N, C-alpha and C positions, 0 to 999 in steps of 0.2 A: 248588641253582641260585638266583641272586639274583632278587629280584622284577623284573618286566619293566621298571618305571620306573627301576630301578637298573642296568640292563644298560649295558655300555660302548658306545662308538662301534664300529660304525656303526649302532646301533639306530635312530636317528632317520632315517637315509637309507633303511634297509630298510623302515621304516614308510611313508615317502613312496612308495616303489616299490609297496608292498602297496596303498596307497590308489589307485595308478594302474595296478592290475593289468590292466585291460582297455583301456587307451589307450596310444598310442605315447609313449614317454619318450625314445627315442633314434632318430634317423633317420640311416642311413648308406647313401648311394646309393639303391638301390631298396628297401632294407630299412627297415621300420618296426617297431621292437622295443618290445613292451609291457612294462609293469612286471613282470608275472608271469614273462615270459621272462627278464628280467634277474635276478630272484630265483632262478630255476632255475639260471642260469649261476653265480651266486654260490655256491649250495649245492654244485654239482658241483665247482667249482674249489676251494672250501674243503676238500672231501673229498680232492681230489687233493693239495693242499698237506699236509694231515695225513697222507695216505698216504705222502708223501715224507719224513715225519719232522719237519715244520716246525710250530712252535707258539710259545707265548708267549716273547718275548725274542729270537727268531731274526731275524737280519738277512736281508731279502729285497730284492734290487735288481730293479727293473722297467724293462726296456728295450722299450717298447711304442709302437705308433702310437696313433691316435685311432679306436677302434672300440668297439662295445658290449662286446666281450669284454675289452678293456683296462679299461674302466670297471668291469666285474664283477671282474676280477683285483684291482684296488685294494681293492674292498670285501671280497673273500674273504681277502686277505692280512691285513687288519685284523680280520676275523672270527676268524681263528685266533690273533690276538694278536701277529703278527709286527711287527718294526721295519722299516717300509717305506722304501726309498730309491728315489726316482724318478730315472731317468737320461735326460737330454735327448738326443735324437738328434743325431748329428754332433759330439759332444764329441771333442776331441783325445785321443789315446791316453793321454797323461800324466794328464789329468784323469779319464779313465775308469778307469785303474789306481788312481788315488787313491780313487775312489768304491768300487771293488771291494775296497779294503783296509780299509773301515770295518766290519770284523767281519761280513762277508757270508757267509751259509750257502748261499744259492742265488740264481741269476739267472733271472728269467722273461722270455722273449722271444717275439715273434710267431713263428709257425711258418714255417720256410723261411728264417729270417734266419741268415746266416753272418757271424761277426765274428771276425777273427783274434785281437784282444785278449781277447775273451771266452774263446775256445778256449784261450788261453795262461794266463789268470789266474783265470778263474771257478772256484770250487770245484765247482760243479754247475750245469748249465743245464737248465731245464724249459721246455717249449713250451706255448703257449696250447692247442693242439689236444690235447696229452696230458692237460692238466688238465681240459679240458672233457669228455674221454672218461670221467672218473671217475664212479662211481655216488654220488649224494648220500646222506649218512647219513639214516637214518630219523628222523622226528620233526622238531621245529623246529630251525632252525639255531642251533648253540651258539656264543655269543660268548665268546671266551677272553681278551680284552684286560684286563690288570690296570691299575688307575687310575694307579699310579706308574711303570709301564713306558713307555719311549719308543715312541710309535706310529709316528712318521715323522721322517725327517731331511729338512729342506728347505734347499736351498743358496741362499745369498744370490747376487745377480747378480754381485757383484765389480766394480761400476761404479767404485768408488774404492778398491779393495783386493782382497785374495785372497778368493775365495768361502769362506764358512764354513758348516758344517752346523748348522742350528738344530734343536734337539731338542724336539719337541712330544709331551707325554705323552697317554695315553689319556684321562685326566681332562680335560686341556685341550681335546682334540678333542670330547669329549662336551659341553663347555661352549660350543662354537661354535654359531652360530645359523643357519648356511646352510640347514639342512634343517628348521628349526623356525619356522614362520611366527609362532607366538605370541611368539617372541623377537626378531622383526625390528624394528630401530629405524625411525623415521619415514622416512628417506631410502630404506631398502630397501623399506618398504611402498609407497612411490611407484614404485620401480623394478620390483618383482616382477610386477605385472600387465602390464608391457610385454614380458615375456620369453616370449611364446607360441611363438616359433620362434627359439631362441637359438643363434647360430652358434659352434661350437667348432672349433678347428684347432690345428695345431702338435703339442702333446704334453699328455697328461693328467698328466704328471710335474710340470707347472706347477700349484702349489696354487691359483693364481688361476683357471686354466682349469677345474680339477676342481670347485672350490667354486661357481663361477658355474653350471656345468652342474647341480650338485646343487640350487642355488637355483631354477633354471628348472623342474626337475622338481617340486620342492616347491610351486612357484607354479602348477602345473597346465599347464606348458608342455612343449615338446619340445626336447631338445638336438640340434641338427642339425650333423652333421659336414661340414665343408667340405674336400674334398680339395684344392681350389685356393683358398687363402684370400685371394687378391688382392682388394683393395677398389677400386672399388665392385662389381666383377663378382660376387663371392660373395654379396653382399647381394641383388642383383638375381636371380641364378640361383636362390637358395634361398628367395626372398621372406622373408628374415630380418627379424625385428622387433628383434633386439638382438645385440650382440656386445661384446667387450672389445678395446680398441686401446691401443697406446702413443702417446705424443705424436708421434713421427715418422710413424707410420701415419695418425694423425688429420690431420697437416699434408698428407700426400700425398692423402688423400681430399678434403680441402677444396680443394686445388689442382686435382684432377681434376674436381670438380664445377664449379669456376669455368670451367675450360677447355672441358669437354664434359659437361654435366649428364646423369647417369644417372637412371633412375626409382627413386628411393629412397622411394617412397610407403609401403612396408611398414615402414620403419625407425622405431622408437619410442624406442630407447635405445642410446647408445654409452657404455660405461663406460671412461673414460680413466684409465689408471694407469701406474705405472712411473717417472714423473718429473714434476716440477711443470709445470703448464700456466700460461703467462703470461696476464695479464688480457687483453692484446691478442689473443693466439691464441685464448683462450676466447671472447671476443666475436665474433671472425671465424667460429669454428666454429658458434656459435649463429645468426649471421646467415645463413650459407650452408646449414647443415643443418637449422635449425629447433630447437625446444625438445626436443632429444633427448640433450644432452650431460650426463652424470653424471661429475663429476670426483672420483675416489676417491683417498684417501691411506692408505697402510699400509706396513708393512715385513714382510719375511720373518719377522723376530723376533716380530712382534706380531699379524699379520693386519690386518684393516681397522681403521683408527683413526677415520676420518671420511669423509663423502662429501657433495659438493655436488650438489644437484638442479638441473635447468634453471632453476628460479626463484631460485637463490642468485646473489648478485653475482659476476660474473666475477672470477677471481683468488683466490677463497677455496676451501677444501675443505669448507665447510659446518660445521654444528654437531656436535661429537662426541656420540654417543649417550650416554644415561644410564649404560650399563654400562661405558663407557670413561672413565678418568680421564686428564686431560691437565694437566700442570704446565709452565709456562714459567719457567725458572730463569736467573738472571743468572750472571755469571762466578764469583760466590762460592757458588753453589748455593742462593741465596735466591729466593723467588718474585718474578717480575718483574711490574710493574704492567700493567694492561690496556693494550693498544696498544703496548707496548714489546717489542722483539725479545729473545729469549733462546733457550736450548737447550730442546728439547722432551723431557720425560720422560713416559712413558705407562704405564698398566696396562690390559690387556684381558683378558676372561675366557679367551680361548684362546691367550694368548701362550706362546712357547717358554720352556722352563725354563733354557736355556743353550746353549752351543755344545758339540757332541759332542766329547769327549776334548780339550777346550781350556779348562782351568780359568782360565788367566790372562786370555784374552779374555773369558770368561764373567764374571769378577769385575769387569771394566772396564765391561761393558754391562748386566748383570743385577744389581741390588742392591736389597735391602729390598723386593722385590716390584715394583719399577719397572724399566722398560726405558729405557736411555739411547739415544735415537734418533740423536743426532749431527746432527739437523736443527735449523735455526733457524726461528723463526716467532713469531707473537703471536696472541693472542685479541683480537677487537675488542669493543666494548661490547655487541654483540648475541650474543656467544658464538661467533661464527664463527672458524674457525681459518684463518690465512694463513701459507703457507710462504715463507721468504725466502732460504734457502740451507742449506748443510751446514757443520758446524764444521770438517771436515777438507778441504773443497774450497777450498783457500786458495792465495794467492800471497804469498810473503814478500819484501817489497821493503825493502832496507836494514834488515833485522831486524824490520820491522813487518809484522804479519799482516793481509792483506786478503782478505775472503771473495769467492769467484768469483760467487756468486749475485747480489748487488747489482750487480756490474759487468755481468753478462749481461743483467739486466733493463733497465738504462739503455741499453745498446747496442740491445736489441731494441725499444726505444721509437722508434728512428729510423725514419722512413717507408721508408727504402731497405733495411731489414733485416727478414727474416722470423723468423730464429732466430739465437741467439748462444751460443757455447760458449767459455768462458775456461779456459785452462790456464796453468801456470807455465812460463816459458822461462828457461833459464840466461842470466845477464847478468854480464859481467865487472865492471861498475861497481856494481850494486845487489844482486848475488847471484841474484835472480830478477826477472823482469819479466812483465807481462801479455801473453800472446799470445791474440788473439781470432780464432776461426774463425766466420765469418758465412755464413748462407744468405741470399742476396739476395732481396728481395721481387720478385715477378713484374715483369719488364721494367725493373728498377732495377739500378744499379751503385754500391754504397756507396763513398764517398770516405773512405779511412782517416784523413785529416786531420780531417774533420768528426766522425768517431766519436771520435777522441782528444779533440777540443775539447769534445764533449758530455760525455764521462766526466770529464775534468779539471774542468769547470765544476760538475758535480754531486757528484763524489766525491773530487776532489783529483788532483793531477798524478801521484802514485804509482800510482793505479789506471788511468791512461790506457794503452791498449794500445800497446806499442812495435812490435808487428807485428800486422797484420790480414790474414787469409787468407780469401778467398772459396771456399766449397765448395758443391757441389750439394746435399749432404745429409750428415749426420754418420754416421760408421761406427757400426754397431750391435753390441752384445754378443749372445751367444746368447739372452739373455733378451728381446731386442728393445729394450732401452734404449740411448740414446746412450752410446758407449764412449769416454770422455774419455782413457782410458789410451792408446788408439790415436792420438788426436790429439796426445797428449804426445810420442809418438815422432817427430812431424813438426816439433817445435820446434827 
């Protein structure tokens, strides 16, 4: 057996649970589950998985809610060395069949769940109750993950394309710092003490939700399950000190606080992720909610790249930590000067090794140890990272390519506009034209002619929206991000 400090993931998480043996680490309704109880669940579930013949390299799909048992199942599946595939609830049958076709040996579900697609396509279904009923193996829990094996497949949101399965190895997961306070970068060291009661919801299949729960536990806090995740109600009900929100959820929370303020005195940190936060929206959130906004930037392929703290200037995503390399490259692949936009290439300790069973896409994104983010941005003289768009989020007007991000930011600067989303619309004269969907500011009614003039003045006539459509809010993908593909169907 390898030395303890050489053991694979999830050793650091198990150590954090052991250090919290006598205190609540998970709260679910009336249940307060201590670290020792979670460790016992992990040991029994791991024994149940091994008893079912599952071990290193086997694909295990998890279709679970947010419970202490679901948390333990994830850790147990990694303990036996499986390749874990999280399945978000509510996926269309076609997507679920796709996931179950990724060389899956078994599916684990909550007890009592009946799903016709699972019954028709899953090779074998195991329930949480049956796994928890297993007898734990004697002695210390044996961790079987092999460094080069794929530990989990994390699917991209697909906000600008088809979701892809990012393959993260056991070595990469062991290099992650969520459960290792000694490895936390400065922004996380500022965030962690604010996570005494960290709100979790939705699905632990989200690697963001899972890893922030792990971080809260490692920081000495409790992961609190919100059965009803609506904000601000969940924060008030659970006296939560922290949570993760997307930009649309943040906008709704800020609007609700302006309209009818709730008692958010317990709140100390909101981690905003999933899409860029404009400087104006960032400032508004800080003004309304106070110094609680942490603006994170990362990708499914890379994990966390950078994070802005409440003290960073609105509009930036903070200074990348020392363990993360960021290069801004121009169109020729050469380093761009400070302050000049280019495409971002990054290296992180826990990045994925490629896309599962997709060598062509992998070769396009993963090269020479770097991940091509397809995001545009720049580093300022203080080393802070600023995001400005996506390389593929474009409108092609008269064969000239125009990025949607800069157009959206100009429109969002207008006082009548709270949010702006730009997509390409077919145009008989120019091939494509700009179609802007705008969320009006409270009590305002944006004038399309004024928005066109603003964009034309700042970016040129080709970028001016030929159509402007007011919407109450953007449609959301299952990940919670704005889904511009659905907007594109309305052009």
